Structure formats: structure tokens, C-alpha cells
KOLKOLGU-662655 format. One record per residue (C-alpha): chain; x, y, z. Coordinates in nm, 2 decimals. Example, Ala and Ser with C-alpha at 12.3 -4.5 7.8 and 13.67 -1.06 7.14 Angstrom:
(A,(1.23,-0.45,0.78)),
(A,(1.37,-0.11,0.71)),
END
This chain:
(A,(-0.02,0.01,0.02)),
(A,(0.25,0.23,0.08)),
(A,(0.43,0.14,-0.24)),
(A,(0.15,0.24,-0.46)),
(A,(0.08,0.53,-0.25)),
(A,(0.48,0.64,-0.35)),
(A,(0.38,0.63,-0.70)),
(A,(0.04,0.88,-0.66)),
(A,(0.26,1.10,-0.54)),
(A,(0.52,1.07,-0.82)),
(A,(0.27,1.06,-1.06)),
(A,(0.07,1.40,-0.88)),
(A,(0.40,1.56,-0.83)),
(A,(0.58,1.55,-1.21)),
(A,(0.17,1.64,-1.31)),
(A,(0.18,1.97,-1.10)),
(A,(0.53,2.05,-1.26)),
(A,(0.43,1.98,-1.56)),
(A,(0.08,2.22,-1.52)),
(A,(0.29,2.51,-1.31)),
(A,(0.48,2.58,-1.63)),
(A,(0.14,2.68,-1.80)),
(A,(-0.07,2.81,-1.52)),
(A,(0.05,2.98,-1.18)),
(A,(-0.14,2.78,-0.90)),
(A,(-0.39,2.91,-0.69)),
(A,(-0.35,2.84,-0.32)),
(A,(-0.59,2.57,-0.19)),
(A,(-0.78,2.71,0.11)),
(A,(-1.08,2.43,0.09)),
(A,(-1.14,2.08,-0.05)),
(A,(-1.52,2.01,-0.19)),
(A,(-1.61,1.66,-0.18)),
(A,(-1.94,1.50,-0.22)),
(A,(-2.09,1.28,0.12)),
(A,(-2.26,0.95,-0.07)),
(A,(-2.38,0.72,0.23)),
(A,(-2.59,0.52,0.01)),
(A,(-2.63,0.22,-0.16)),
(A,(-2.38,0.11,0.20)),
(A,(-2.08,0.31,0.14)),
(A,(-1.92,0.24,0.47)),
(A,(-1.59,0.37,0.41)),
(A,(-1.71,0.78,0.35)),
(A,(-1.93,0.67,0.60)),
(A,(-1.67,0.60,0.91)),
(A,(-1.41,0.91,0.73)),
(A,(-1.68,1.11,0.75)),
(A,(-1.81,1.04,1.09)),
(A,(-1.44,0.98,1.24)),
(A,(-1.33,1.36,1.07)),
(A,(-1.04,1.19,0.97)),
(A,(-1.04,1.37,0.66)),
(A,(-1.06,1.70,0.88)),
(A,(-0.79,1.57,1.10)),
(A,(-0.57,1.47,0.76)),
(A,(-0.57,1.87,0.62)),
(A,(-0.60,2.10,0.90)),
(A,(-0.21,2.05,0.91)),
(A,(-0.26,2.23,0.58)),
(A,(-0.46,2.48,0.68)),
(A,(-0.74,2.31,0.47)),
(A,(-1.08,2.31,0.53)),
(A,(-1.31,2.03,0.39)),
(A,(-1.63,2.08,0.27)),
(A,(-1.88,1.74,0.21)),
(A,(-2.17,1.80,0.03)),
(A,(-2.45,1.52,0.05)),
(A,(-2.51,1.45,-0.34)),
(A,(-2.60,1.11,-0.39)),
(A,(-2.65,1.13,-0.77)),
(A,(-2.38,1.01,-0.97)),
(A,(-2.55,1.30,-1.26)),
(A,(-2.54,1.52,-1.02)),
(A,(-2.21,1.49,-0.88)),
(A,(-2.08,1.56,-1.26)),
(A,(-2.24,1.82,-1.27)),
(A,(-2.06,2.01,-0.99)),
(A,(-1.75,1.92,-1.11)),
(A,(-1.83,2.08,-1.46)),
(A,(-1.92,2.39,-1.25)),
(A,(-1.65,2.36,-1.03)),
(A,(-1.83,2.36,-0.72)),
(A,(-1.68,1.98,-0.66)),
(A,(-1.35,1.85,-0.65)),
(A,(-1.38,1.50,-0.60)),
(A,(-1.66,1.29,-0.62)),
(A,(-1.62,1.05,-0.29)),
(A,(-1.85,0.77,-0.45)),
(A,(-1.96,0.83,-0.78)),
(A,(-2.10,0.51,-1.04)),
(A,(-1.86,0.47,-1.36)),
(A,(-2.15,0.57,-1.60)),
(A,(-2.21,0.88,-1.45)),
(A,(-1.81,0.96,-1.52)),
(A,(-1.88,0.82,-1.88)),
(A,(-2.17,1.02,-1.93)),
(A,(-1.96,1.36,-1.79)),
(A,(-1.66,1.26,-2.00)),
(A,(-1.88,1.23,-2.36)),
(A,(-2.02,1.60,-2.26)),
(A,(-1.66,1.71,-2.26)),
(A,(-1.62,1.74,-1.89)),
(A,(-1.29,1.62,-1.75)),
(A,(-1.37,1.40,-1.50)),
(A,(-1.11,1.14,-1.41)),
(A,(-1.15,0.86,-1.19)),
(A,(-0.88,0.82,-0.95)),
(A,(-0.91,0.48,-0.74)),
(A,(-1.22,0.20,-0.70)),
(A,(-1.41,0.24,-0.47)),
(A,(-1.66,-0.10,-0.44)),
(A,(-1.82,-0.37,-0.68)),
(A,(-2.13,-0.40,-0.51)),
(A,(-2.28,-0.69,-0.75)),
(A,(-2.52,-0.80,-0.47)),
(A,(-2.68,-0.47,-0.39)),
(A,(-2.86,-0.40,-0.73)),
(A,(-3.13,-0.60,-0.78)),
(A,(-3.47,-0.63,-0.91)),
(A,(-3.75,-0.68,-0.69)),
(A,(-4.10,-0.80,-0.65)),
(A,(-4.37,-0.84,-0.42)),
(A,(-4.64,-1.07,-0.65)),
(A,(-4.57,-1.37,-0.53)),
(A,(-4.64,-1.54,-0.92)),
(A,(-4.31,-1.34,-1.00)),
(A,(-4.02,-1.62,-0.93)),
(A,(-3.81,-1.56,-1.23)),
(A,(-3.73,-1.28,-1.52)),
(A,(-3.93,-1.46,-1.77)),
(A,(-4.24,-1.39,-1.50)),
(A,(-4.16,-0.97,-1.56)),
(A,(-4.28,-1.02,-1.96)),
(A,(-4.58,-0.76,-1.97)),
(A,(-4.55,-0.66,-1.63)),
(A,(-4.48,-0.30,-1.49)),
(A,(-4.15,-0.22,-1.38)),
(A,(-3.99,0.07,-1.24)),
(A,(-3.67,0.21,-1.16)),
(A,(-3.41,0.49,-1.25)),
(A,(-3.38,0.46,-1.63)),
(A,(-3.02,0.55,-1.77)),
(A,(-2.81,0.34,-1.46)),
(A,(-2.65,0.03,-1.39)),
(A,(-3.04,-0.08,-1.27)),
(A,(-3.15,-0.03,-1.62)),
(A,(-2.86,-0.19,-1.71)),
(A,(-2.92,-0.49,-1.53)),
(A,(-3.29,-0.49,-1.61)),
(A,(-3.20,-0.52,-1.97)),
(A,(-2.92,-0.79,-1.94)),
(A,(-3.14,-1.01,-1.70)),
(A,(-3.42,-0.97,-2.02)),
(A,(-3.19,-1.07,-2.29)),
(A,(-3.05,-1.36,-2.06)),
(A,(-3.43,-1.53,-2.11)),
(A,(-3.47,-1.41,-2.47)),
(A,(-3.66,-1.10,-2.41)),
(A,(-3.66,-0.73,-2.47)),
(A,(-3.70,-0.40,-2.28)),
(A,(-4.03,-0.37,-2.51)),
(A,(-4.18,-0.66,-2.31)),
(A,(-4.27,-0.56,-2.02)),
(A,(-4.38,-0.18,-1.94)),
(A,(-4.06,0.00,-1.81)),
(A,(-4.14,0.34,-1.60)),
(A,(-3.87,0.60,-1.48)),
(A,(-3.89,0.64,-1.12)),
(A,(-3.66,0.69,-0.82)),
(A,(-3.54,0.42,-0.61)),
(A,(-3.75,0.46,-0.31)),
(A,(-4.04,0.54,-0.54)),
(A,(-3.99,0.26,-0.75)),
(A,(-3.98,0.03,-0.41)),
(A,(-4.31,0.25,-0.26)),
(A,(-4.50,0.16,-0.59)),
(A,(-4.40,-0.20,-0.59)),
(A,(-4.54,-0.28,-0.20)),
(A,(-4.86,-0.06,-0.27)),
(A,(-4.93,-0.34,-0.58)),
(A,(-4.92,-0.02,-0.84)),
(A,(-4.61,-0.20,-1.01)),
(A,(-4.52,-0.56,-1.03)),
(A,(-4.14,-0.51,-1.03)),
(A,(-3.89,-0.25,-0.84)),
(A,(-3.51,-0.21,-0.97)),
(A,(-3.37,-0.14,-0.56)),
(A,(-3.05,-0.10,-0.39)),
(A,(-2.86,-0.09,-0.07)),
(A,(-3.08,-0.01,0.27)),
(A,(-3.38,0.01,0.01)),
(A,(-3.37,-0.32,-0.08)),
(A,(-3.31,-0.44,0.25)),
(A,(-3.64,-0.27,0.33)),
(A,(-3.84,-0.39,0.09)),
(A,(-3.79,-0.77,0.22)),
(A,(-3.88,-0.69,0.50)),
(A,(-4.16,-0.60,0.38)),
(A,(-4.27,-0.88,0.21)),
(A,(-4.09,-0.86,-0.15)),
(A,(-3.83,-1.11,-0.33)),
(A,(-3.49,-1.07,-0.52)),
(A,(-3.59,-1.16,-0.89)),
(A,(-3.23,-1.12,-0.94)),
(A,(-2.93,-0.93,-0.85)),
(A,(-2.65,-0.78,-1.06)),
(A,(-2.41,-1.07,-1.03)),
(A,(-2.35,-1.27,-1.34)),
(A,(-2.56,-1.00,-1.55)),
(A,(-2.37,-0.67,-1.52)),
(A,(-2.08,-0.56,-1.28)),
(A,(-2.15,-0.27,-1.07)),
(A,(-1.84,0.00,-1.02)),
(A,(-1.87,0.24,-0.77)),
(A,(-1.52,0.50,-0.80)),
(A,(-1.41,0.80,-0.69)),
(A,(-1.32,1.04,-0.89)),
(A,(-1.18,1.40,-0.93)),
(A,(-1.19,1.76,-1.09)),
(A,(-0.94,1.68,-1.37)),
(A,(-0.82,2.07,-1.33)),
(A,(-0.81,2.01,-0.97)),
(A,(-0.60,1.70,-0.97)),
(A,(-0.37,1.89,-1.20)),
(A,(-0.37,2.20,-0.98)),
(A,(-0.34,2.02,-0.60)),
(A,(-0.23,1.66,-0.72)),
(A,(-0.10,1.63,-0.34)),
(A,(-0.41,1.73,-0.19)),
(A,(-0.60,1.40,-0.41)),
(A,(-0.32,1.15,-0.27)),
(A,(-0.38,1.28,0.08)),
(A,(-0.78,1.19,0.01)),
(A,(-0.68,0.86,-0.10)),
(A,(-0.45,0.80,0.17)),
(A,(-0.73,0.88,0.42)),
(A,(-1.00,0.65,0.21)),
(A,(-0.72,0.37,0.21)),
(A,(-0.71,0.43,0.62)),
(A,(-1.10,0.47,0.71)),
(A,(-1.06,0.11,0.46)),
(A,(-0.83,-0.06,0.70)),
(A,(-0.97,0.09,1.01)),
(A,(-1.33,-0.05,0.91)),
(A,(-1.17,-0.42,0.85)),
(A,(-1.01,-0.36,1.21)),
(A,(-1.30,-0.23,1.42)),
(A,(-1.61,-0.40,1.16)),
(A,(-1.86,-0.44,1.47)),
(A,(-1.81,-0.10,1.53)),
(A,(-1.82,0.01,1.19)),
(A,(-2.15,-0.21,1.14)),
(A,(-2.28,0.03,1.41)),
(A,(-2.17,0.38,1.25)),
(A,(-2.31,0.28,0.95)),
(A,(-2.61,0.13,1.06)),
(A,(-2.70,0.47,1.22)),
(A,(-2.64,0.64,0.96)),
(A,(-2.88,0.48,0.72)),
(A,(-3.12,0.41,0.99)),
(A,(-3.12,0.05,1.01)),
(A,(-3.06,-0.25,1.20)),
(A,(-2.72,-0.37,1.24)),
(A,(-2.81,-0.69,1.13)),
(A,(-2.94,-0.55,0.79)),
(A,(-2.56,-0.35,0.76)),
(A,(-2.41,-0.71,0.84)),
(A,(-2.58,-0.79,0.52)),
(A,(-2.50,-0.47,0.32)),
(A,(-2.12,-0.48,0.44)),
(A,(-2.12,-0.90,0.35)),
(A,(-2.29,-0.80,-0.01)),
(A,(-2.08,-0.54,-0.09)),
(A,(-1.68,-0.58,-0.21)),
(A,(-1.50,-0.26,-0.10)),
(A,(-1.14,-0.21,-0.29)),
(A,(-0.93,0.06,-0.31)),
(A,(-0.79,0.01,-0.68)),
(A,(-0.91,-0.07,-1.05)),
(A,(-0.85,-0.43,-1.19)),
(A,(-0.79,-0.49,-1.56)),
(A,(-1.16,-0.64,-1.56)),
(A,(-1.33,-0.33,-1.42)),
(A,(-1.13,-0.16,-1.73)),
(A,(-1.32,-0.43,-1.94)),
(A,(-1.65,-0.39,-1.83)),
(A,(-1.66,-0.01,-1.87)),
(A,(-1.62,-0.12,-2.26)),
(A,(-1.93,-0.30,-2.23)),
(A,(-2.09,-0.03,-2.03)),
(A,(-1.98,0.18,-2.31)),
(A,(-2.16,-0.05,-2.51)),
(A,(-2.47,-0.03,-2.32)),
(A,(-2.49,0.36,-2.34)),
(A,(-2.44,0.33,-2.70)),
(A,(-2.72,0.10,-2.80)),
(A,(-2.97,0.26,-2.56)),
(A,(-2.90,0.62,-2.70)),
(A,(-2.75,0.76,-2.37)),
(A,(-2.39,0.83,-2.59)),
(A,(-2.37,0.98,-2.88)),
(A,(-2.06,0.82,-3.03)),
(A,(-1.82,0.56,-2.89)),
(A,(-1.54,0.67,-2.63)),
(A,(-1.22,0.54,-2.45)),
(A,(-1.27,0.40,-2.12)),
(A,(-0.87,0.51,-2.02)),
(A,(-0.98,0.87,-2.09)),
(A,(-1.17,0.88,-1.75)),
(A,(-0.91,0.73,-1.57)),
(A,(-0.56,0.91,-1.37)),
(A,(-0.30,0.76,-1.53)),
(A,(-0.19,0.65,-1.17)),
(A,(-0.54,0.45,-1.11)),
(A,(-0.46,0.20,-1.33)),
(A,(-0.25,-0.14,-1.22)),
END
């Protein structure tokens, strides 16, 4: 880990040196970071609740400002506007869309691969498998990994999205509509999925085997170029939070459960479902290419882009 961090520091120092020749760097007094607790982003919850980031930056006279922005798309918009420096937890789809729109957003680290956290759920007892969705009303957030999961699951049974009635809803709205019987199935994630199960819903399929959700940490390109050492310190603090979480699992779950308003047992389930990481893998890059194909096929991207253009050089193995 120390070796990885040293490599990052070397990279950002070189980036800073090249950048400073073309533009005078402004002193950094404040760092703006998104705070994203859903679906179950325990390392970031711990980092914020224990004041780890504030402690890391206080010696440098830098104020940390957390912004509660759950949506990856909204984080990307905030970075494009210059009001957000680091996206604490973003999905790769949002990064790809932002880059395709001409914004300089770069992935600086992996965060998690929560395949079991994203699911298709139903409270209809007659729906026990994907094929049973044919002709049914299914709701969830369009243009997301959940949307991608639905299409991949349908295709695995020879069905298309046109074989169901797909309705745009947020995750909480879809869960409420499903439990009320207004729709037949919903695209859910995290604690909302757990709560739906507690209310009688069952999981029809998770992302496992269909798509590979990738949550990452991203930075505004100009911020990375000008303040690479600050980015490296953020990543070091994230890794320290990850290590603390693993060394103090019971206390970490207590903190996560309290922040999300769920039981300790439910927090443990989400913890076991979520594959936390601090790296990107070759498979992550490969599946980003699959994501791009999905977005092209569904009119979300006008043209193909190179996923490596969205990733900081030091983030790749």
C-alpha cells in the first residue's frame, strides 16, 4: 500500500510540475467533497463520522466541506461547474456520460463492486424469475446500472425491454409503488432493497452474472492537475478508513447502521454484499467497455469513447 501511495505522489508531483509551467497555481484553502452514504458506502461514512479527512487536512490549513449529493450525475455536474473537487463515490456510468459531454472528470480509485446490492425485486408472489416479468410493469431509474441490469436479465431469457412496461422512478418511489401494488417489480439497491424484503418483497435477480457495478472515486481534472498532493492525501485517508473498517468491523457496522437508519443485522448484510476496494482492475476497465456498448445501444451516448480517457494514469494497475 505504501508503495502504491508513493507511486501516486510521484505521478501527481510530475503532473503538478508540468501544470505549473503553463499556469500559476492558486493556494488551496478549501476542498469540496461529495458525501454519498447510499447504497452502503461504509468507508466514506466512517471517514466522515470519525473526522478523518478534516484531521488529515487541518495541518495544511485546508478546510474540508462535505456536500450531500447522492446522484452520480449531479456530482458530475457539480464538478463541471467547479463547485465539487472530489466525487467521493460515483458510478462509472455517470463518469462516462460526463466525459462524453466534454467534461474533464477522472477516476482516481476504485471504491466498491457491489453486485449483490443492486437487484430486481417483486412483491408479487407469482413473479419468481426473469421470464415472469414479461408483460409486467417494472419501475426504476433509467440510464443507470439498474437499468442495465434489467436489460441484461431480460436478454438472458430472450426478452427485450419492449416486452415489459418500463417506468421511470427513483429507487424509493419504485419501492413504494411496488409494495403498494401499483407496479409488478422494482429496481432497488442498498437499504431500500433490505427494507422492501422486510415488507414481503423477494429478490428476482441481482446484478451478479449480468452486469458488474463499479463505484469509484473521481476528481475534477483541473483540481487533480493543480492539487495532486491533496488528491493523494484524500486517497490515503480513504485507505485508512478502509483499514479501520476492517479492523473494527462491529463498531463500523454500528456507525453505518446509525447513519442509514437500519439495524445492525441489516448493516451486516449490506456489508457482506458489498465488495469494497481501493483499486481498479483490468476487469473493471473491460466491463467499462461493455457499459459503453450498453449506453450507445440505448441512446445515452452519441459516440463511442475510450474508457481510459476517464481514468487517471496512476489509478490503473
